[in-house]
N, C-alpha and C positions, 0 to 999 in steps of 0.2 A: 473543473467547473466548465459549465456549458456557455454556448455562442451566445454571447450577449444580443447579437443580431437578430438570431433565430429566434430568442426570448422573445424580443420585441414585438417582432414580427407577426407570431402567432403563440400567444401566452396560454391560449384555452388549449392547444393542440400539447404542449408541455406539462400542464396541469394534468390531461388525461393518461399521458406517459408516464409520468410520475405516481398516480393513481396506482398504476399496476405494479408498483414497488412497496405500495402503502404510505406512500407519503402525499399529504394533503398540500398542497401549494396554493398558497392565499393568493389567487391573480388579483382581486379588488384591492388589497394590498398595495401588491406590485403596480398595479396601472394608478393606483394615487402617488406613490413615490416618483412612479416616471413620467406621471403628467405635471408634478411640481418642479421634477428637476428639469425638464424640458422646458416650463416656463421660465424658471431662474436661468436655464441657459439661455434664452431667448432673449429675455430683458438684458443680461451679460453683454451678449454680441451688439444690440441695439446700442447700449450705452456706449462702447468701445468704437462702435462705429460712428456715433456722435461725435467722441473725444477727437477724433480722426478728421470728421469734418471741420470742427471749430478751428484746431489748428492749423488747418488751410484757410480757412475764412478770416482767421485772427493774422495770420501772414500777410494774406492779401491786403486787408487793411491798413496794417502798419505800412506795408511798401507804399501805400497811396497816401499817407500821412492822415488817413481816416480814425475816426474815435471806434475802439475796439472793446473798451471799459466792459460793456455789457456783456460779451461774448466771453471774454477773461474770466469774468466773475461766474459764468457759467462752467467754463472748461473747470476753474480752480476745486466748484463742487464734486466733479464726476469721480475724482479718485478714492474719495470717503464713500460714495455710493457704489464704487466698483469693489473696493474692499468689503464691504458690507453682503454684497450681491455674492462674490466670489466665495466668500465665507460659508453662506446660505449653501451656494452649489456644489461646495465640498462636503459639505454635510449631507445632502441627499445623494453624492456618489457613494460616500459612506454607506448608507443605508444598502444602496443598491448592490454593493459590493458584498455588503454581510448578507443578503439574500442569496445572492450567487454563491458564496462559500457554504452556503446552508442547505442547497439542491443536489442531491445526488444527480448518478450518470443515469442518462437515457437508457433503458433497453434495447438491444439491436433486434432486428425484425425476427431473428430466427430464435430467440429466449421465448420459453414456454411461459405464458402468463398465469401468475398465482402468487399468492401472498406468502404460502408455507413450504416446505418442504416436501410435501404432499405433491405437490403439482413438478416436481423435479422428474426427468426424463432419464431413465438408465440407457446409456449408448451401447455399451458392452460388456464382456467380463473377458478376464483372461486368466489360463489356469497352467501350471506348470504341466509339461509332457507326461509325468508320470501320476498324475491327480486328474480324473476323468470328472466329467460335470455329474455324473449321477452317483457316484459316492465322494465327492471330495472334501466332504466334510467328517467323514467315517472310515479314514484310510489308515486310522491307527487304532489298534485294539485296548486302550486305556482310555480312564479319565483324564482329559488336559488340565493341568494346572494354570494359573493364570499368570502373568507377566512378573507381580510382586513374588510370589512364593519361588517362583525359577530365578527371578533376579538376585535375590536375599541369597541363595546359595553361593552365588558369583561375585557377589561383592555389592550389591544395591543396599544402601544404608539409608531409608526414609525418616527413621529416627532422629538421627545425627542431622539430617538436613532441617528437620522440623525444628530441633533443640536451637541450630544455630540463627535461623533465620526466618519461621513460622511455616504454617501452613504450604504447599504446593510446592515445597523446596525438596531438593533430594542431593544426596551425597552418594559418588559412586568411588569404589576402589576395586582394585585388581582385575580380574577376567571382565568383569562387566563393563569396567571405565575402557578398558581396551578394545571391548568390541563396539564402543559407542564411537571413539576413535576411528575404527578401522571403517565405520559405516561412512564417516563424514569424508574422511580421505578417499574411498573408494567412489563416493559420489563427485566430487570434487575432480579428480583424475579422469573419470568417464566425462563430464562435460565439458572440460579443456580439451583434452586430446582426442574425443569421437565427435563433440557437437560443436565444436569451434569456438567456445566460450572464452573469454579473456578472465583470469583469475584476479581479484581484486580483496584487499584489506582494507576495512572502511572505518571510520570514528564508529562507537557505540553511544556516543553522546552526541545528539543534535541542537541546534537553535528551533526555536517555535517557528519561524519562517521556513524552516525547511519541510516542517510536517505541514504546516499550510498548504505547501505546493503539491506535498504529495496527497493530501487528502485525509491526515490522522486529525489535523486540528483545522476548524475548533471542536468537531462532533464528536470526537473520540478521546477527549481529552482525560476523562475519567478511566479510562482503560490503560494511560500511560503513566510510566513511574517517572516522575520529575526529581532533577536536583538543584540544587540554589548554588550558583557561583556567584562568591563575594570577592569586591574589588575594594580594597583599603584604601583610604584618604589617610595622607599623613602630615605632620607639620615638619618642617625644617630639621626639630630635633628628633624624629621619627616616632613621635607619638600619635597613635590612631587617633585621628578626629571623628572620623565617621567612614560609613560604607555604602557603598551601592551592590545591588544584586542582581543576576540575571537569573530568570528559568531556564534551566534546558532539560532534557528530556532522554531517557534511555530509549534506545530503538528497540521497536515492537518487531520489525522485521528489517533486514539490510535492503530490501524494495526501497527503504526509506532512501538510503545513502546512494544505491547503485542508480536509479533514477536520478536523484537530486544530483548527481554528479553533472547531468547536464541542463539545469535550472540558469536563468538570464543568459542563456546562450544562443549564438546562430552555427549550426553545424554546415558542412559541405554536404551533397549529394552522396559524395565518393567515400564519406567516411561512414555512410550507412551499407546495409545496419550495425547498430553497435550491439555486440553481445557479450553481457558481463556476467560474473558467478563469484558469488563469496559465500565463506563459511562462518558464521557469526551466533553468537548466544543472542537470543531476542528476549524482552522484557515486556510481561503485561499483567495487570492487574486482575483480568478475568472478572471484572465488575459486574458484566451481565452473564456469567455463566451459571447462575443459579444455584450452586450447589452441586453440580454435576462433576462427576469423576474425580472427586477428592481426594480418593486412595491411588496410589499407584502414580504413574508419570505421563500419564496421557495428557492431562492438563495441568502442567506449571505455570508457576509464574517464571521462571527462569528454564529457558530452553534451546537448543541449537538448530538451526537450519541451513541447509545450504540452498540461496536462492538463484534464480534463473531471472536474466532480466533482457529485452530486448528492445531497442529503442529503433523506430523503422519510419520510412515515408506510409502514408496514410493508406495508400493504395494495395499495399502488401501484407498489411495490420492482419486480416482474418486467416491469410495462406500461414503468416509467422506463429498464431494462435495454437495451428494444429501442430506445426513444429515442435514448439517449447512444449505442448502436452505430451507428443511422442516423445521429447527427451527425459521428461519426468517419467512416463511408463516403462523407457528402456531401465531405469534403475530396477522398478519392481520386477522385470523381467527376468535380467540377470540373476536377482535376488532369489528367483523362482516363488514369487509370493503372489499367492491368488489376488485378483483386485477386479474392481469393477470401474467403469467410468460413467459419471452420472451430469447433465448437463442441468444447471441450477436452474430454477425460475424466477421470474422477473423481481420477485419479493425475498428472496431467499440469498441474491448475490450481497457482494459487499458495495459500500457506498459507492465506490471510485468505477466500478465495474461496468460496461457494457454488455458482455458475456462472459460466463466462466463455467470452466468443468471443473468438478472434483474427482480426485482417486481416490477409492476408499480400498482400504487393504482389510482382507478378512482373519478377526482375532476369533479363535476358537473357543475359548474362553467365554466370550461372551456370546458366542454362535450370530456375531453380527459383524456389519460392514462398518468401518469406521475409518473417518476421513483422513487422509496422510498426505494429501497437495491440494492445492486450489490452485488453478491457471485462469486468468484474466487478461481479454484486452479492455485497455481503460479508454482506447482509441485516444481523442485529444485532451480528455478531460483533466488529467495532472499536468501535461504541457502549459496547457493554458494557464493555469494556477501559477506555474513557476516559469512560464515565459521562455519554454524550450521549443526553440524551432528549427528550421533548415531551410536552404535556399535551393528552389527544384530547378528543373532542367531548362525553365525559362528565365531564370535568376530571382523569380520571387520568393518571398519569404512565408512559410506557412508553418502551422502548428507539427510537431511531429505525434506518431502514435506509439503508446507505451503499453508492453507486454508484459506480464511478471506471472512467476510461479514457483511452487517450492518444488524443490529438486534433489533431497525431500526433506521434511522434517525428521532430524535425525533421533530424537527420543522415539517417537512413536513408530518409525524405522527400526529400532531395538525392541520395543514391545511386539512387533509382529514377527521379528524373526525369533526372539525367544519362545513366542507361543507357538508359532508354527514350526518351528526344527526341533521342538522337545522331543526327548525319549522318555521311555517309561521309568527307566530310574531317574530321572530329574536332569541328566546331562543334556546339553544341547549340541546338535550337530552346526560345525560353522557353513556357513554356504560357501561352495566352491571359489565364488568371487573375492570372498576377505581372507581366505587364508593365506594369501601372500602378505596380506596386514597383520595377520597374527601370527606371524613367525611360524608359518606352516602349520599351526595346529588346527586339527579337523573334529576335535570333539574337547568341549569344556566341559570339566566337572569341578566339583567344590574342591 
C-alpha cells in the first residue's frame, strides 16, 4: 500500500510513476473521492465542535437558572446528524482504501522503465568452472533430452498426476522423488547454516486478511485456490439448523506466511533483521499463463519452493536485497548450474515490488534461460497493508521494509539438474553437493 500522505500531496507524480508499470491511475476519480471525504470530515469535526460548545453553554445557563431549551433542542439533533455524517465518511474512507489496495508499488529509481520483459537488463552470467562461455552449450557430444523423458525413466509420472488431479499436476516416485527431496533439504540447510535464516514451518491455508496484507488480494484472487470452511450451528439435540462459512486460501508462496508473521505488530530495533526461510508446497491456478508450459513440471498448480524473507529497517533494505540475491545465487553456484541475473523493468515486476531481480537457469533442451527465482524489495508496501512496524532508535514507530526471494523453486531446480547433468545413456550425474542427501549415489539410472 502506498503512503496516503504522499498520494494526497502529489497524485499526478504517483500517476506518472504508475504509468511506467502499465497502470492507469484515475487521478480525477481519486481527487473527487478525496474532496468529498475531506468535506464530510470537516462537517463532522465542525458539528462535534458545535456539540462541545453547546454542552458548555447549556451547563452555564442551567447554573444561572436561565432558559436553555433552545440550545438543548439543537444539541439533541446533533447525534442523528453525526451518525449520518459518520456513515457517509466511513463510505468515503472505504472507497479511499479500495483505491489504495488497487495501486501497485512505485518502481525504485534504479529500475529500467518499460512495459515488457524486452526492457529487462541482464546484469551478469555465471558458469561452472568446467564450462567456458564460448562452448557452454556444446560441451556434450550428444543430443539433449528434455526433463520429461529423463524424469520418466527415474519415476516422474505425469499421467497419474493428471488422472488424479487434472492438468498441471505430477506424481513422483523412486529416484526422482528422492532427488526432489534432496534439493529442498540442501537448500534449507544452506540457508540456515550458512546464511543465518531461521527455519519455519507455516500454515498452508490462510485467511483473506493475511492475503490482503501481503498483496495477493484483492488483485490476484483468480490465481488463488480457495477452500471453504463451514461452521455448523446445532440445536440442543445436536441437529444441525444451519451453517456459516468462511473462504480461506491455499498459499501461493510461503512469502505470505513468513511476512504475515509480523502483521499488526511493533518489533524492537534489536530484533532486526528478521531472517526467515521455509520449504512449502505452493498452489497457483496459473490463470494468466495463457497455456504456456503445459507439458512437464515447469509450470504446475502445485509445486515446492524454499522461500527467503528478510524484514528490516528501511535504510538497509537495498543492501539486504543484494544479500538475498546472493543467497539464492549461491544455491545455483553450489549446484554448478549456469545462470544469469536479470533486473526487471517497471512493467515486468510483480504488484508489490519496488525492485526485482530474476535468476534464470539454462535449460539445454530449450536452448533458453528460464526463471528459477525472483528476489524483490517491496519497501514498506506490504508493511503498510499489514501494519508491520518497528520502533527506531529515537523511539518513533516506522513501517518495516520486506524483502523476499525464492531460494529456490524446487521443481524447476529439479528440471535444471536433470537436463544439465544428463549423460548420453540417459543417466543423471548427481551434483556433488546433493550426494550426501542421496545416500552417496553419484549416478542415477532407471
